[in-house]
RODO-2510 file (C-alpha; in nm, 4 decimals, decimal comma):
residues 376
     n   res          X          Y          Z
     1     m     0,0261    -0,0082    -0,0075
     2     s     0,1372     0,3466    -0,0833
     3     r     0,1107     0,6709     0,0560
     4     a    -0,1023     0,9323    -0,0092
     5     l    -0,1122     1,2932     0,0780
     6     l    -0,4236     1,5288     0,0712
     7     v    -0,3367     1,9167     0,0612
     8     l    -0,5742     2,1177     0,1319
     9     s    -0,5903     2,5038    -0,0856
    10     d    -0,5349     2,6891     0,2492
    11     g    -0,2449     2,4759     0,3360
    12     t    -0,3171     2,1607     0,5752
    13     v    -0,1964     1,8782     0,5172
    14     f    -0,3340     1,5206     0,5793
    15     e    -0,0576     1,2198     0,5403
    16     g    -0,2334     0,8778     0,4855
    17     d    -0,2929     0,5552     0,2506
    18     n    -0,3574     0,4970    -0,0845
    19     f    -0,6748     0,2826    -0,1657
    20     g    -0,8113     0,2499    -0,5043
    21     s    -0,6518     0,4000    -0,7996
    22     e    -0,2941     0,5773    -0,7926
    23     g    -0,2078     0,9084    -0,9111
    24     e    -0,3467     1,2497    -0,8571
    25     t    -0,6909     1,4135    -0,8408
    26     i    -0,8177     1,7912    -0,7849
    27     g    -1,1892     1,8929    -0,6425
    28     e    -1,3667     2,0785    -0,3543
    29     v    -1,3427     1,8932    -0,0727
    30     v    -1,6484     1,8343     0,1149
    31     f    -1,7815     1,5844     0,3586
    32     n    -2,1233     1,3445     0,3610
    33     t    -2,2627     1,2666     0,7010
    34     s    -2,4337     0,9447     0,5918
    35     m    -2,3250     0,6077     0,7610
    36     i    -2,3878     0,3959     0,4087
    37     g    -2,4751     0,4113     0,1024
    38     y    -2,1083     0,4996    -0,0480
    39     q    -2,1949     0,3524    -0,3821
    40     e    -2,4961     0,5896    -0,4741
    41     i    -2,2812     0,8982    -0,3145
    42     l    -1,9883     0,7971    -0,5647
    43     t    -2,2264     0,7381    -0,8746
    44     d    -2,4072     1,0794    -0,7432
    45     p    -2,3314     1,2954    -1,0790
    46     s    -2,4197     1,5714    -0,8489
    47     y    -2,0479     1,4996    -0,6922
    48     k    -1,8937     1,5904    -0,9719
    49     g    -1,5884     1,8515    -0,9546
    50     q    -1,5838     1,7480    -0,5345
    51     i    -1,3648     1,5203    -0,3705
    52     v    -1,5574     1,3287    -0,0843
    53     t    -1,4827     1,2693     0,2896
    54     m    -1,7006     1,0138     0,4772
    55     t    -1,7634     1,0810     0,8139
    56     y    -1,8289     0,7568     0,9421
    57     t    -1,5181     0,5570     1,0371
    58     q    -1,5602     0,2368     0,8368
    59     i    -1,6341     0,2336     0,4829
    60     g    -1,7082    -0,0262     0,2415
    61     n    -1,7881    -0,3096     0,5174
    62     y    -2,0881    -0,3915     0,2619
    63     g    -1,8854    -0,3779    -0,0822
    64     v    -1,9953    -0,3095    -0,4375
    65     n    -2,2419    -0,4632    -0,6695
    66     e    -2,3946    -0,3684    -0,9882
    67     e    -2,7397    -0,2618    -0,8729
    68     d    -2,6811     0,0126    -0,6206
    69     i    -2,5802     0,3318    -0,8889
    70     e    -2,7037     0,6269    -0,9477
    71     s    -2,5959     0,7348    -1,2816
    72     g    -2,4316     0,5437    -1,5594
    73     g    -2,0889     0,5525    -1,6418
    74     g    -1,9232     0,4898    -1,3106
    75     i    -1,8017     0,7135    -1,0454
    76     k    -1,8881     1,0987    -1,1210
    77     a    -1,6880     1,2235    -0,7878
    78     e    -1,3346     1,3054    -0,8107
    79     g    -1,1681     1,1333    -0,5186
    80     f    -1,2549     0,9700    -0,2012
    81     v    -1,1368     0,9998     0,1792
    82     v    -1,2186     0,7885     0,4427
    83     k    -1,0824     0,6952     0,8217
    84     e    -1,1321     0,3325     0,7208
    85     a    -1,1684     0,1471     0,3987
    86     c    -1,2856    -0,2196     0,4568
    87     d    -1,1218    -0,4899     0,2114
    88     f    -1,3240    -0,8011     0,3563
    89     p    -1,7110    -0,6738     0,2792
    90     s    -1,9478    -0,8749     0,4238
    91     s    -2,2544    -0,9082     0,1703
    92     w    -2,4525    -1,1494    -0,0429
    93     r    -2,5085    -0,8882    -0,2529
    94     s    -2,1125    -0,7812    -0,2598
    95     s    -1,9076    -0,7974    -0,6463
    96     a    -1,6166    -0,6126    -0,5332
    97     t    -1,4873    -0,4332    -0,2475
    98     l    -1,4663    -0,0477    -0,2581
    99     g    -1,1197    -0,0016    -0,3312
   100     e    -1,1439    -0,2522    -0,6040
   101     y    -1,4133    -0,0197    -0,7488
   102     l    -1,2083     0,3247    -0,7373
   103     k    -0,9338     0,1587    -0,9436
   104     r    -1,1643     0,0091    -1,1909
   105     y    -1,2967     0,3872    -1,2695
   106     g    -0,9688     0,5725    -1,1945
   107     i    -1,0472     0,6966    -0,8860
   108     v    -0,7702     0,8536    -0,5976
   109     g    -0,8655     0,7257    -0,2705
   110     i    -0,6987     0,8115     0,0791
   111     q    -0,7031     0,6430     0,4227
   112     d    -0,6173     0,6135     0,7783
   113     i    -0,6635     1,0049     0,7746
   114     d    -0,8222     1,1538     1,0978
   115     t    -1,1479     1,2387     0,9152
   116     r    -1,2838     1,3991     1,2320
   117     a    -1,0192     1,6344     1,2325
   118     l    -1,0604     1,7226     0,8367
   119     t    -1,4769     1,7360     0,8965
   120     k    -1,3908     1,9636     1,1783
   121     h    -1,1603     2,2019     1,0009
   122     l    -1,4025     2,2156     0,6611
   123     r    -1,6975     2,2865     0,9545
   124     n    -1,5073     2,5799     1,0602
   125     h    -1,2981     2,7034     0,7824
   126     g    -1,5461     2,6424     0,4813
   127     a    -1,5612     2,3706     0,1921
   128     q    -1,2165     2,4196    -0,0035
   129     m    -1,0064     2,3302    -0,3463
   130     g    -0,8219     2,0309    -0,2488
   131     i    -0,5445     1,7420    -0,3902
   132     i    -0,5027     1,3915    -0,3166
   133     s    -0,1667     1,2255    -0,4831
   134     t     0,0328     0,8932    -0,4404
   135     i     0,2658     0,9877    -0,6965
   136     d     0,3812     1,3761    -0,5474
   137     l     0,4616     1,3285    -0,1577
   138     n     0,5917     1,6826    -0,1415
   139     a     0,3030     1,8964     0,0316
   140     e     0,4664     2,2345    -0,1005
   141     s     0,4485     2,1073    -0,4544
   142     l     0,0909     1,9891    -0,4301
   143     l    -0,0048     2,3350    -0,2668
   144     e     0,1095     2,5234    -0,5670
   145     k    -0,0647     2,2747    -0,8190
   146     v    -0,4131     2,3384    -0,5920
   147     m    -0,3809     2,7414    -0,5633
   148     a    -0,2866     2,7329    -0,9336
   149     y    -0,6674     2,5245    -0,9773
   150     p    -1,0028     2,7516    -1,0050
   151     g    -1,2716     2,6424    -0,8142
   152     i    -1,5522     2,4852    -0,9274
   153     s    -1,7625     2,7803    -1,0098
   154     a    -1,5387     2,8151    -1,3047
   155     f    -1,6660     2,5243    -1,4974
   156     d    -2,0042     2,4396    -1,6223
   157     l    -2,0294     2,0887    -1,4652
   158     v    -2,3339     1,9788    -1,6053
   159     k    -2,2335     1,8912    -1,9612
   160     d    -1,9929     1,6496    -1,7971
   161     v    -2,2732     1,4551    -1,6907
   162     t    -2,5950     1,5141    -1,8931
   163     t    -2,6941     1,2882    -2,1233
   164     q    -2,6490     1,3332    -2,4763
   165     k    -2,9197     1,1711    -2,6204
   166     i    -3,2825     1,1560    -2,5711
   167     y    -3,4301     0,8621    -2,4035
   168     k    -3,7331     0,7215    -2,2398
   169     w    -3,7420     0,5514    -1,8735
   170     d    -3,9190     0,2447    -1,7990
   171     e    -3,8100     0,1545    -1,4468
   172     g    -3,9434     0,1431    -1,0970
   173     v    -3,8516     0,1176    -0,7408
   174     w    -3,6784    -0,1667    -0,6482
   175     e    -3,8190    -0,4535    -0,4837
   176     w    -3,6817    -0,6402    -0,1970
   177     c    -3,9072    -0,9413    -0,1661
   178     a    -3,7161    -1,1798    -0,4101
   179     p    -3,4501    -1,4124    -0,3461
   180     s    -3,1684    -1,2666    -0,5705
   181     h    -3,1285    -0,9702    -0,7016
   182     p    -3,4067    -0,7153    -0,6536
   183     p    -3,5591    -0,7067    -0,9624
   184     l    -3,7205    -0,3388    -1,1103
   185     r    -4,0871    -0,2746    -1,1583
   186     k    -4,2072    -0,2465    -1,4987
   187     g    -4,5040    -0,1573    -1,7380
   188     g    -4,8369    -0,1301    -1,6180
   189     q    -5,0706     0,1803    -1,7405
   190     r    -4,8877     0,5220    -1,7564
   191     g    -5,0193     0,8556    -1,6569
   192     g    -4,9219     1,1875    -1,7869
   193     k    -4,5812     1,2578    -2,0017
   194     v    -4,3438     1,4181    -1,8523
   195     v    -3,9935     1,5112    -1,9603
   196     v    -3,6759     1,5402    -1,7157
   197     y    -3,4107     1,7703    -1,8090
   198     d    -3,0743     1,5696    -1,7219
   199     f    -2,8691     1,8188    -1,5365
   200     g    -2,6852     1,4943    -1,3531
   201     v    -3,0469     1,3189    -1,2653
   202     k    -3,0106     1,0661    -1,0605
   203     f    -3,1585     0,6662    -1,1401
   204     n    -3,3782     0,7473    -0,7708
   205     i    -3,5244     1,0181    -0,9190
   206     l    -3,6579     0,8810    -1,2722
   207     r    -3,7529     0,5437    -1,0529
   208     n    -3,9809     0,7380    -0,8585
   209     l    -4,1565     0,9403    -1,1188
   210     f    -4,2315     0,6012    -1,2774
   211     g    -4,3393     0,4682    -0,9266
   212     a    -4,5690     0,7919    -0,9518
   213     g    -4,7380     0,6776    -1,2916
   214     f    -4,5210     0,9126    -1,5252
   215     d    -4,4681     0,8489    -1,8978
   216     i    -4,1033     0,9667    -1,8974
   217     t    -3,8499     1,0804    -2,1426
   218     v    -3,5281     1,2358    -2,0206
   219     v    -3,3800     1,5220    -2,2107
   220     p    -3,0239     1,6672    -2,2662
   221     a    -2,9564     1,9580    -2,0245
   222     n    -2,9153     2,2069    -2,3251
   223     t    -3,2497     2,0933    -2,5046
   224     p    -3,3950     2,4116    -2,6253
   225     a    -3,7424     2,5043    -2,4126
   226     e    -3,8921     2,5008    -2,7782
   227     a    -3,8135     2,1698    -2,8228
   228     v    -3,9460     2,0341    -2,5120
   229     l    -4,2574     2,2155    -2,5413
   230     e    -4,3198     2,0518    -2,8882
   231     m    -4,3399     1,7426    -2,7221
   232     n    -4,6238     1,8470    -2,5542
   233     p    -4,5731     1,7101    -2,2094
   234     e    -4,8105     1,7575    -1,9388
   235     g    -4,4962     1,8562    -1,6768
   236     i    -4,1166     1,8909    -1,6416
   237     v    -3,8918     1,8252    -1,4056
   238     l    -3,5281     2,0405    -1,3781
   239     s    -3,3189     1,7693    -1,1969
   240     n    -3,0000     1,7613    -0,9628
   241     g    -2,6640     1,8379    -1,0813
   242     p    -2,3356     1,9331    -0,9722
   243     g    -2,1815     2,2647    -0,9964
   244     d    -2,2781     2,6361    -0,9392
   245     p    -2,5940     2,7000    -1,1030
   246     e    -2,4816     3,0409    -1,2501
   247     t    -2,2408     2,8347    -1,4595
   248     v    -2,5538     2,6802    -1,6220
   249     t    -2,6803     2,9615    -1,8427
   250     y    -2,8740     2,7872    -2,0876
   251     a    -3,0779     2,6188    -1,8282
   252     i    -3,1797     2,9445    -1,6658
   253     e    -3,2850     3,0694    -2,0094
   254     n    -3,4575     2,7960    -2,1138
   255     a    -3,6371     2,7671    -1,7379
   256     k    -3,7636     3,1173    -1,8100
   257     k    -3,9336     3,0254    -2,0980
   258     l    -4,0910     2,6878    -1,9306
   259     l    -4,2272     2,8774    -1,6297
   260     s    -4,5857     3,0132    -1,7320
   261     k    -4,6464     2,7244    -2,0186
   262     k    -4,6269     2,3927    -1,8210
   263     p    -4,6146     2,2896    -1,4271
   264     v    -4,2473     2,2225    -1,3087
   265     f    -4,0857     2,0337    -1,0595
   266     g    -3,7395     2,1427    -0,9463
   267     i    -3,5456     1,9618    -0,7306
   268     c    -3,1575     2,0293    -0,6148
   269     l    -3,0046     2,2214    -0,8800
   270     g    -3,3038     2,2250    -1,0477
   271     h    -3,4432     2,4508    -0,7778
   272     q    -3,1706     2,7149    -0,7750
   273     i    -3,2159     2,7133    -1,1630
   274     l    -3,5827     2,8052    -1,0876
   275     g    -3,4700     3,0672    -0,8913
   276     l    -3,2660     3,2542    -1,1201
   277     a    -3,4968     3,2127    -1,4013
   278     m    -3,6941     3,4042    -1,1913
   279     g    -3,4460     3,7027    -1,1485
   280     g    -3,3235     3,6007    -0,7748
   281     r    -3,0003     3,5198    -0,6636
   282     t    -2,7849     3,1831    -0,5213
   283     y    -2,5805     3,2154    -0,2488
   284     k    -2,3165     2,9421    -0,1453
   285     l    -2,2941     2,8154     0,1854
   286     k    -2,0003     2,7761     0,4257
   287     f    -1,9444     2,3869     0,3953
   288     g    -2,2899     2,2870     0,2144
   289     h    -2,5171     2,0302     0,3048
   290     h    -2,4370     1,6647     0,2474
   291     g    -2,5875     1,4111     0,3975
   292     g    -2,8783     1,1624     0,4691
   293     n    -2,9856     1,2501     0,8250
   294     h    -3,1007     1,6348     0,7066
   295     p    -3,4602     1,7298     0,9060
   296     v    -3,6344     1,9940     0,7147
   297     k    -3,9752     2,1313     0,8004
   298     d    -4,3157     2,1427     0,5468
   299     l    -4,4070     2,5000     0,6764
   300     f    -4,7737     2,4190     0,5133
   301     t    -4,8275     2,0951     0,7383
   302     g    -4,6018     2,1565     1,0151
   303     r    -4,4328     1,7747     0,9103
   304     v    -4,0502     1,7315     0,9808
   305     e    -3,8619     1,4945     0,7102
   306     i    -3,5573     1,3565     0,7790
   307     t    -3,4231     1,4316     0,4109
   308     s    -3,1013     1,3044     0,1760
   309     q    -2,9695     1,5970     0,0898
   310     n    -2,6384     1,7192    -0,1062
   311     h    -2,6005     2,0520    -0,1941
   312     n    -2,3503     2,4030    -0,1903
   313     y    -2,5906     2,6731    -0,3165
   314     c    -2,9020     2,7737    -0,1454
   315     v    -3,2031     3,0222    -0,3170
   316     d    -3,2434     3,3698    -0,1524
   317     i    -3,6417     3,3649    -0,1337
   318     n    -3,6514     3,7081    -0,0241
   319     s    -3,4356     3,7858    -0,3751
   320     l    -3,7620     3,7063    -0,5765
   321     h    -3,9683     3,9708    -0,4237
   322     g    -4,2639     3,8099    -0,3701
   323     q    -4,3109     3,5752    -0,6992
   324     v    -4,2926     3,2458    -0,4616
   325     t    -4,4090     3,1254    -0,1039
   326     l    -4,1288     2,9302     0,1058
   327     t    -4,2399     2,5966     0,1687
   328     h    -3,9857     2,4069     0,3694
   329     r    -3,6659     2,5358     0,6115
   330     n    -3,3752     2,3160     0,6962
   331     l    -3,4038     2,3002     1,1220
   332     y    -2,9951     2,2493     1,1185
   333     d    -2,9393     2,6179     0,9810
   334     g    -3,2353     2,7790     0,8912
   335     t    -3,1721     2,8120     0,5307
   336     e    -3,4393     2,7908     0,2629
   337     e    -3,5531     2,4539     0,1100
   338     g    -3,8341     2,4572    -0,0708
   339     m    -4,0807     2,7261    -0,2689
   340     q    -4,3815     2,7440    -0,4528
   341     h    -4,4641     2,9979    -0,7306
   342     v    -4,7856     3,2135    -0,6087
   343     e    -4,9138     3,2251    -0,9675
   344     f    -4,7755     2,9206    -1,1783
   345     p    -4,7847     2,5766    -1,1544
   346     v    -4,4211     2,5591    -1,0299
   347     f    -4,2783     2,4138    -0,7061
   348     s    -3,9325     2,2651    -0,6375
   349     v    -3,7317     2,1802    -0,3110
   350     q    -3,3418     2,1959    -0,2419
   351     y    -3,3276     1,8518    -0,1006
   352     h    -3,3358     1,4889    -0,2509
   353     p    -3,7030     1,3746    -0,2212
   354     e    -3,5995     1,0394    -0,3899
   355     a    -3,3599     0,8969    -0,1511
   356     g    -3,1019     0,6671    -0,2520
   357     p    -2,9018     0,6925    -0,0273
   358     g    -3,1335     0,8409     0,2553
   359     p    -3,4666     0,8238     0,4012
   360     n    -3,8027     0,7955     0,1991
   361     d    -3,9780     1,0930     0,3948
   362     s    -4,0066     1,2838     0,1104
   363     s    -4,1168     1,0416    -0,1445
   364     h    -4,4965     1,1872    -0,1641
   365     l    -4,3133     1,5028    -0,3187
   366     f    -4,3800     1,2906    -0,6715
   367     k    -4,7704     1,2254    -0,5898
   368     r    -4,8420     1,6122    -0,5237
   369     f    -4,6265     1,6735    -0,8815
   370     g    -4,8811     1,4489    -1,0313
   371     e    -5,1624     1,6067    -0,8194
   372     m    -5,0257     1,9592    -0,9786
   373     i    -5,0708     1,8350    -1,2951
   374     k    -5,4244     1,6778    -1,2796
   375     g    -5,5332     2,0576    -1,1068
   376     a    -5,3610     2,2524    -1,3943
***
């Protein structure tokens, strides 16, 4: 096992051991508080451009498999940081170790560092760019490299993760009653047709939409609004995705054209794009929300949901000057987590209602989208 260094842009250095692929990688270092779901996290396109630190001490205990992925094409995160990587997983579904999985996709990982200290540092000083290397163990050299690298706000990361062609989706949520690998529910009478803008959509969003009865067409992120309207969908979904929403200018312009035309449901990055399309502003959180245990209060019902989250940016509801009503609030820090347009059939949430990984408290929002379409 070779040595590895993690160097943050403020000069903080962590020394550990390599697991996964050898090499060098740069990204924004964030921490995720989930205890499980590491394969879903690694394959979540919203982590493009980021190095993920897991706060739980042992990662990899149940290995990896071919089913628990949230996107095609392998791992989307730039690097992985853990306290201890398990190389002898115990699960009947496991087909490889976590380290083998990282190697398969050329992802550099580092273990045997104090992830508690790293998490506290990011919490106190904020998420920042970092570099992991197994080939250059000179901390000063690595600091120069990471300082010369622009932050993720300099890139449109959506173009790296979106689909390149239009396709139909016909798979539902998992069933766990099968004696072997759980099958997907398929077929059945379909309801309203929806178009999903793929800014980095997670498979579980599509599965939940299918489970809610929708006929689903997924389109590339830069598909013109006019082309989507020609498909005559009953509703439109703006998906999750990576990076700074202000860099996805084409998506903002398309959302402006769709607002008054069709019912729209925005999730995570889609929520932020809606805010910008309405003339509002977004702001960056100090260290973001990443994990499966964030309490969010529905301000209409008073119900508190434990949610899955993965975002670094929020919409400033006040900047929308009364165009929307605030619907959800994060109980950790009071930040805005959802909104509903006062005139048009448009609503959005900052968190992930589809779980994977995370609880299922918010899956009812897909049904709510269907009810909104019927009402419109």
